[in-house]
N, C-alpha and C positions, 0 to 999 in steps of 0.2 A: 303556380301553386310552389313556396315555397318548399323546400326542400329544410331540414331539424335537421343543428350536425349535431353530431351524437360530442357531451361533455362531462370528461369523467369529473366531477369536486374541481369545474370551472379551467381543467385544459382538455384539449385533442388526445383522440387517441394518441396519432403520431409523435405528439409531449409526452406522455406516459408509457410510451415503449420507450424512448431514448433516454429516461430518469436512469437511476439505480436502483437499488433495491431498498436501498433509505431513505431513499422520498417516496417514492411509492410507500411507501409506511405508513412515513408521516400521513398519508392519503386516505386507510383506508379503517375500520375500527375497532376499538381496544382488542379486542380476542385476536383482528385477524393479523393487528401486528404486534401479541407479544405471540401469535405460533410464525410471522416470520422470524422476532430477532430469538425467537429459541435457536431458530435453525433449522437443517433439513434431517429427515430422517435417511434412513442409507436408501429406506424404497424411494423415497420423496429421490433424492439425487440422481434413483434411477432412471426414473423418471420427467425429472430435469434433462439431465443429456440427451432421451428420445427427443422432447419438441425441440432441442435446439437442435440437434440432427436431422431433424423431417425440416423443424425455418429454412438449414441450409440446402433442402435438397436429398442428402447422402442418405437419407431414414423411409424407402420409400412404403411400407407396410403401415399400418392403423396402429398408433397408441392404443393395449393395453395394460389397463394398468388394476392395480385391488384398494390405491391409494386414496383411498372418499377425505382423508384429513387435509388431504394439502388445497393452498391460498390460492383461486387460481389467478396464474399475474398477466400483467399485459407478451410478455411472450406467447400465450399460450390462442394467443386472439387467431378468430381463421381454422383453428386445427380442428383435426374429427377424434374423438378421444372413447376409444369403448367404456364403463368407468361399471365396476361389476356389481350386484347391488346382492347379494348374498346367492343369487343360483344361475346368472347371467348377467352377462357383458350386454351393458348396455348403450349403445350413441350416444354421443353429446357433444354439440358443433356450436366450440368459445361462440359468444358475441362477445361484444365492447359491453353492455350492461351488468356482464353476470364474471366480473371486474371486482376483488376484495369477498366473494361470494366460497367456501368452502364448494368442493369440487364432489360431495357426495349429495351433493342437494339436490343439485343437477336429474340424482337418479334414483328413482324411490323403489322403496326395499321393504315398505308391505302392500297388501296386497289386499284389498279391502274383501273382508267378511260379505260370504252368505254361505247361510243357512238352506239345504232344503227338509224333506219331512223327515217322519222320523222313523227309526230305528227299528228294527229288531229288538225287544225288550225290553223299548222303552215306559213313561209309567202310564196307566188307567187315561190321564188328565190331554195327553199330549194324543190319546191313538181315537181321540175327535176325531180328531183328519185323517179323510180316504190313501190310502196304502196304495192304492194306480197307480 
């Protein structure tokens, strides 16, 4: 069996991790590239500081964040980040194939609509169902 080696636009994960931010921005789509060139917000900078400390082994807690609009960068690979979806923090383990996507894309923030039986005061046509 041949094991497939992951490449990101022709670069291995180690090569991508060694790149600086400008070189990595050239590999990702235009929307994400524009986001990176405009710079990071204060909340995104705090998240990147925690990511850097976690990679060095100085940050032992699980990283929790509300920043759903940050682009997944190479230094985040392998980390477990809890992302807020509007109600709770959902765990996301960053993999190689998530590079260049937004962190918010990895957590679903909308629930499926589930309807039940009609309630009290419903119209006559919906009362055809049994109320049991």
